[in-house]
N, C-alpha and C positions, 0 to 999 in steps of 0.2 A: 514373570512375577512382578507385581507392583509393590515397590517398597513402601512401608508405613513411615511417614515422615513426622518428625517432631521439630518444633522451632521455639525459640525463646520469645514468648509473647510480650515480654517487657521491651523488646527491641522495636516493636511497632508503636509504642506509646511515646512518640517523639515526632519531630518534624523531619522532613527529608533534608533540609538544610543543615540541621544539627548533626544528622548522621553523616552527611557529606563532609562537614568541617572536622568530624572525628577522623575520617579517613585522611584528610589533608594533614592532620597532625601525625598520623601513623606513617604515611607514605608521601611526603611532600615532593620528592624528586621522581616519583613514578609517573609514567605517562598516563593521562586521563583521557584525552581526546586527540586523535591524529587525523587530519584530512590532507588533501593534496597540497595545501599551501602552508600549513603550520602544525606544530606538535605542542600541545599544552600539557605541562606537568600538573599534578594536583595543586601545587602551590600557585602556579601561574594562573590556572583556571579559577582558583578561589579569589585571587587578587583582582583579576579582570571582572569577575562577577560582582565583587564588592564595589568597585568603582561605578559600575552601572547601577547597582542597587542604591548607592548614595545619590546618584543623579536622579533616580526615580523618586526617592524620598524628598529631594529638594524641590522637585516639580509638583508632586502630588501629596506629600505627607505620608503618614503611616497607616491610613485607613485601609481596611481590606476591600479591594475592588478589582474588577477585571482589567487587565492590560493586554492589548492586542500585540502580536508579535509577527513581523514580516521579515524573515531572513532566509538565507540560502540553507541548503542541506549540508552544513559544515560545523566546524567547532564553534563558530559564533552563535549558533542556535543554542548550544549547551550553556554558553556564557549567559545569554539573555534569559533563558528559563530559570537558571539558578538565581540570577539577579532579581528577577521579579518576585520569586519566593522569598529571598532574603529581605526584600522590602516589605514583606507582610502581605503581598497581594497574590493574585492567581492569574495565570496566563491563558490567552486565547490564541493558539497558533494558527496563522493564516498561510495557506499554500500559495506561493507566488504563481503557480501554474493555473489557478482558477480564474475564471472571467471576473472582470470588475464588478459585474452585477451580483455575483455570488459573494464576493468579499464584502460588498456594500451591505448585503442582507445579513451576513454574519456580524458585522460591526453594529448594525442597527439592533439585532436581536440580543447581542451580548451586552450592549450598553457600555462598551469599553471606555474607560476614562482616559486612556493614553495609548498611543501607538509607538512601539519601539521597532526601529528598522536600522539595517546597516547602510553604509554609503551606497551600495549597489542598488538598493531599492528606494532611495529617497524620492525620486520622481514618482514612482508608483504609489508610494505612501502618501504623497501630497494629493495624488488623484483620488484615491479611495477615501482619504480623510475629508477632503473638500472643505477644510476649515472647521469641521465640527468638533474635533478633539485635538489636543496638542500632540506633537510628534517629538521623538527623541532619537537622535543619531547615536547608535551604540558604538560607533567608531571614532567619536570625538569626545573622549572623556579623560584626557591626560591630567587634568587638574583635580580630579576627584580623589578622595582618600581611598586606600585599598585595604582598610581594616574591616573586620566583620561588623556589620550593623548590630547594635545592641537591642535586638527585638526578641521577645518571647513569642514563639509561634506554636499554637496548640495543635495536637494531632487531629483535631476536628476541623481545622482551617481548610478552606478549599485550595486545591492545587491548580486546577485548570477547568476550562470548558472545552470539551472536544466535540466538534460538529461531525456527526456520523455520516461520512461518505457522500454527502449531498444527495441522499436517496429520496427525500421528500420535498414537496413544494416549498414548505416553510422550514427554515433551519431548525434543527433539533439538537440542542447542546447537552451532552452528558457531563455532569460535574463529578469530581472525585475529591476525596480528602487525603491528607497526608497519611492517616492511619490505613485507609483502604489501599493506597499504593504500596505502603510498606508491607502490608499483609500479603499482597500479591507477590512481592519480591521474596519474602522470607518463607512463605508457606508452600511455594512451588519450586523450591531450589533443588531440582534433580534433573539431570545429573549435577552433582555439586559444582557450584560456580566458584572458581579460584581466582586469586589476584593475578595469576599469570595469563588469564584469558585475553585473547584479542577478538573482540566482538564486532562483526560487520553490521552496519546499520543501513539497510537497503531502502526502507520506506520513509516517506517524509515525516517530519515531526508533527504534522497535523493529524496523524493517526494515533489513536490512544495507545496501541501496543508499542509504537516507537518511543513514546514518552516513557513508558514503563521500562523499556529496554535501556534507555539512557540511565535512569535512576538505579536500575538493578546493577548495571555495570559499575557505576560509581559506588554503590552500596558495598560491593565486594572488593573495591580497590583495583579493578581491572581497567583495560583500555578500550575505548570505543573508536571504531573506524567508520565514519560516515561515507557511504558510497551512493551517489545520486544515480540510481538505476535508470530512471526515466531519461536523464540527459546522457549518461555514459553508454547505455545500451547493454543488453545481455552478453554481447560478444566480449566485453571487457571485464565481465565479472570473474571468470576463471583466472586470468592473469592477476587481477587484484587480489584474489584469495591466496594465490601462491606467493606473490611478491611480499605480502605482509604477514604471511603465516597465520591466517585467520583460523581460530580454533572453533568458533561457533557463529551461526547466524540464523535468522528467522526469515521465512518466506511463506507464500501461499502456494497451494498445489499447482495452480495455473502457471505461475512464474517458474516453479520447479520443473514442470514438464517442458516448457519452452527452453529453459536453460540446458536441460539434459540432452535435448535434440541437437545442441551445438557442440557437445563435447566429443573429442576424438576417442576412438576405441583405445582402452588402456590408460587413459588420462586419469590420474588420481590426485588426491589432495592430502598429503601425509600429515599435515598439522591439524586438519579438521577433526574435531572430536564429537561435536554435537550439531545436528541440523534440527531446528525447531520448525514445525509445520502446523498451520491452523488456518481457520477462516472459511475453509471449504472441505467437502469430503475428500479424503485421501484414499487411493485405491492400491491394491496389492501390486498391480502392474507398474505403478509409480516406483515402489520400492525395488522391484525387480530390475528396473532401469538404473536406479540410483546406486545400489550397493556395490556394483562392480567398479565404481569410481571412488570408492572409499577404502581406507586401510584400518585394520583393527588397532586399538579399540575405538569403535565408532558407534554412536547411538542416534536414532531418530526419535525425537519427542513429538508425538502427535497430540494436539490439545484442542479442547473446545473452549473458546474464549470469545467474549464480546467486549465492546467498550464499557458496557454497564457492569460486567462481572470480572474483567480480566480473565486469567486462566481459572476456569471452574473445574474442569476435569483434564486428566492427562495420562498418558502411558508412554512407554518407550519401546522401541523395536531395535533389535540388532540382527546381524547376519545369521545367527544361529536359531532364531525363532521360526516356527512353522506357522505361517499364516494361510488361512483358507482364501480362496479367490473372492474378491469383492471389496467391500468397504473396510478400511483399516479402522479399528475402534479408537475412539478418543479417550478411552480408559476410565479411570476412577476419580472420584472427587478429591480435590485438594483438601488439606486440613481445614477444618471449620467451615466446610462447604458441603452441600449435598446436591445431587442431580436427580430430579424426579421426572417421570414420564406420565403426563396427565391427558385424559380425554377432553373432548370439547366441553364437557360439564365440569371440568376441574377435578376429576376424580382419578386416583391412581389406576393404572392398567397393568395387566400381567406382563411378565418378561417375554420378550419376543414380539410383542405387539407394538405398532407404531403410534406415537402420539406427540404432543408438544413437549419440548424440553423446558423444564422449569427449574431454576437454580435457587436454592435456599441457603441463606447465610446472613450473618450480621456485618459482613465486610463487602457489601455491594455498594454501588454508587448511590448517593443520597437521592438521585432522581434527575429530572431534566430541568435545565435552567429556565426559569420563568414560565414553566408549563405544568401547573399543578394537576390539570386533568390528565395529561399524558402520564405523569408520575403516578397518580392514583390508579390508572388503568394497568400499569405494568409492574409496579412495586407494591405488593400486597402484604401488610403486616400479618405475622403469624400470632394468633391468639395464645396468650399464656407464655409467650417467649419474647420478652422485651428486647427491642432492637433487631430482632430477626425478621427478615422479609422474604417473600417469594418473588422472583423476577421471571415474568413470562417472556421467553426469548422470541417466540414466533418461529422457532426452528423445529423441524421434525427429527425424531430420533427413536431409538428403541434400546432396551437393555438386553444384553446377551445373558445366557444362563449363568455365567460367572459374575454377572453384575457390571461388566464393562459396557460403556455407552457407545453406541454408533450414531454418528451425525449424518442425517440423510438429506439435508438441504432445508429450504424455506417452506413454511406452511402455507403462505398466501401468495399474493402476486409479487412478492419481493424475491429477487434473484441476486446472485452474486456474479459480477463480471470482473474478472481479474482481481478478486478479493474485495471488491467494493459492493456494498449493498445498493440495489437499484429497485425502485418501485416502478413496475411496468406502466401503471396507470398515469404516473406523473410524466413519464417520457411521452406517452400518448397525448397527454394534454399539451405538452410543449410542441409536439409535431402539429397537432390540430390548430394551434394558434398561429402557425405560419401562413403568410399570404399565399393564396392559390391552393390551399388544402381544404377540402370539404369535410373529410372524415379520415380517421386513422386508427390503426390497431398495431400494437407492438407486442411481440412475443420473444421469448428467449429459447434458443435451440442450440444444441451442441454442434460444433463443426466436426470435420473428419478426425481431428485429434482429441475430441471429447471436451473441448473448451466452450463455455457458453458464449453465444453472440446474440446481439439484438437484431431482430428482423422487423422492419416496418412495412405495413400494408396500407396503401394510400388510395383515397378517392380524390382526384385533383380536378381543379377547374381547367378550362381551355383558354389559353395554352398552359400546359402544366409546367411547373418549375423544374429545372434540371436537378439531378441528384447532387451535383456540385454546389448549386445554390442552396439546396436544403441543408447540406452539411455545414456550409459556411454560416448560415443564419443560426442554426442550433449551437454552433461553437461560440457564439457571443454570450450564451447564457448557461450552457451545460458543459461539464467536464467531458473529456474525450471518451471515457468508458461508458457514458450515458448516450452517446450518439449511435444510432443504428448503423451497422456495417452493410446491411443489405436492404434494398428498397424494391417493393413490388407495387406496380400501379394496377388497380382493379376498377371495374365499372361501379361496383358497390361492395360493401362489406356484408358477409353473411350474418343474418340476424335470427334469433329465436322468436317464437310467436309472441313472447312478451316484450319484444323490442331490444332485448339485451344482445350483445355481441356473441355470436356463436364461434368461439375460438377454434373449436375442433374442426370446423368446416373451412378454415382458411387453407388456401392452396399450399401444398408441400413446398418447402424452400431448400431442402437438403441437396447439397451437391452442386448448386449453381447460383449465380447472382442474376439479378434482373438486368435487362438491356441497359447499356451505358449510353452516355450522351455523345459518344464518338463512334465513328464507323470502324468496324473490325478490320484490322490489317494483320495478316499472319506474319510471324517472324521470317526475316529475309536472309539472315546470315547465321553461321554456326553459333556465334556469340549470342545473338538475340534468341535463338532457339534454346540455348543452354540456360539463359536467364529466364525465359518463359517457363521452362520445365521446373526451375526452382520456385517460381511464383505459383505455378499450379499446385505443386506439392505442399508448399507452406500455407497457401490460402485455401486449399481444398476446393478449387474450382476446376471446371472441365476445359475452359478455353481462356487464353490470355492473348490479346492483340498488342502490338508494339506501341499503340497510342493509348491503351487503357490506363487510367490513373490508378495508382496503388491504393489510395484511400477509397476510391469508389468501387474497387473490387472487394472491399471489406477489410482491407489491411489495417492492423493495429501497430502500435509502437513496438510491442513484443515481437510480432511477426516481422516487422522491419529489421529488427536485430538479427533474426534468423536468416533473412534474405541476404543481408550484407555479409554475415559471417560465411555463408555458403558460397556467395559470389566471390569473396576474397580467397577462399580455399581453392575454388575451381580455377580462377584466373591468375592467382599469385599476386594480385594487385590490392594494396591496402586502400579500401574504400571507406570513407567516413559514414557513420550512421545517418547523418543528415542528408546524405545523397538521395535516399529514397523519397524524401519530402522536397528536396530542392529540384531534383529532376525525376518526377514521380512516374515515369513510364519506362518500358523496356527500351525504347529507342534512346531516351535521354541517358539512362544508366549505361547502356552499351557504348554510347559516344564518350561518356566520361571515362569508362574503363579503357577504351581504345586510346584516348588521349593520354592517359597516365602510362599505358604501356609504351607509347611512342616516346614520352618524356624520359622514361626509365632507360630505354634503348639509347637515346641520345646521350644520357649521362654516362652509361656504360662505355659508349664509343669514345667520349671525351676522356674518360679515365684511362682507357687503353692507349689513346694517343699520347697523353701526358706521361704514361709509363715508358712509352717508346722514346719520347724526347729525353726523359731522365736517363734512360740507358745510353743514348747517344752522348749525352753530356759526360 
């Protein structure tokens, strides 16, 4: 049963900073943000944000303008975002993991007036700024006042520009207002969010949902625990949740599946109350694997959300619900929102039929930054309803008989890779632009575990570039999730009579990868064979040689976490996540593990000898 929610609409007619300062007055000594290095109470977080806000005002004045933000995934990010808003401006979060070319494109498109960064990223900030805009070190503000800036900020003021997943050739920034963010927080508050919550933050703050999660946590006076999943690895997520007593967190189904594969039978998380899932279709089999690791009362909230809409529909699932096999519904519209299913002509279609998901509300994003044509194409005003618009999501869905929405994936050539939107034609263009490549096609295909991967088909010049060279060149301009994991060399691409690419005639790629740039050498020792078996199962490939590079076999960072966790369990040796990339072959990983085993034995022998000497004494 989907509960009917009501919320106080007067609460969204303010700014996020005013609401935060209200919580500071109520709970000054409660923890607001806790990371591996520091724990900030609401009072300390407010004072640090105030000092940075005054520094920004001193440098730029009080005009509303974009301010870029380059920080780690930690408490400093929360300080900086609050400070930029307190200064009457709006922030443009930059992911330090993106290539310089991508950061440069975002800075150019956003027209940021200032770049705020911590001491860790000062050199990187200097590189991407290239003298175009001033920089401000957020860690050098001891002499600034720590009082709240005396600025009146309207609910209609902009909060941020969020660049959506790097999925198109030109950056596309979604803008949000204080009112829209506050509506997303207040209108979708189920299961109810309490001040005693400990919320894990897994995704970078450059994602729209992550920003909303920060402000939602602060809205209710709870505590946020940033966890840098990409750096720490999935293998460390379970200990993190248990150590800090995390009560809720959000993830995408791909990450959830990979994480569940690492958990031991019977391992549970007693403090966990809510798991929030969205961004991709969730399947019944995912819930069947998840629920044995939870303890009542526990709920899964499955939602349909985009950067443009935040949470538009949602539903919750618990262990007692009877779900049919297949896609788990994303439920019913949040208050003051509606979900429509329209055909290609923009007309409503019957329940049970598949069409485009279109969200109707007055609380959607105002549009795309400096892209009026894109805004007009996707955000359509509703005649006779001032302020209400229709947002065309480009996602496919259908309504069940009870009115619940099912999310079925992307309508066009856009796919989701590990929760990130990717346009296949853009990746194709990037591959075609590489030296030595005559033609290219890129498709998305699920691997053995059902996760989407990118597969590239190439027509190359003679001599053809190696796959390692191709990956390295693409990594200069593309994020990791946009780089194909499998490469196939062809004489020519199949074409239709009209000259268009015939994707259906591309050779099957399921179950194997193309030939690598190294000669195949079979495992030679029991340890190498054990590691090779782990690689075969995790990567879904038929054969692994001891010299085959992990990345060139199609390995991702999520799969690397699985490999390391399983290798550590089998051998009893604690292996760092970076090992898969530092020594990216079976031979290299085997040598590292053997060396650590020997070191451990030497340490044990030394300790035994010392105990004998102590006994003699």
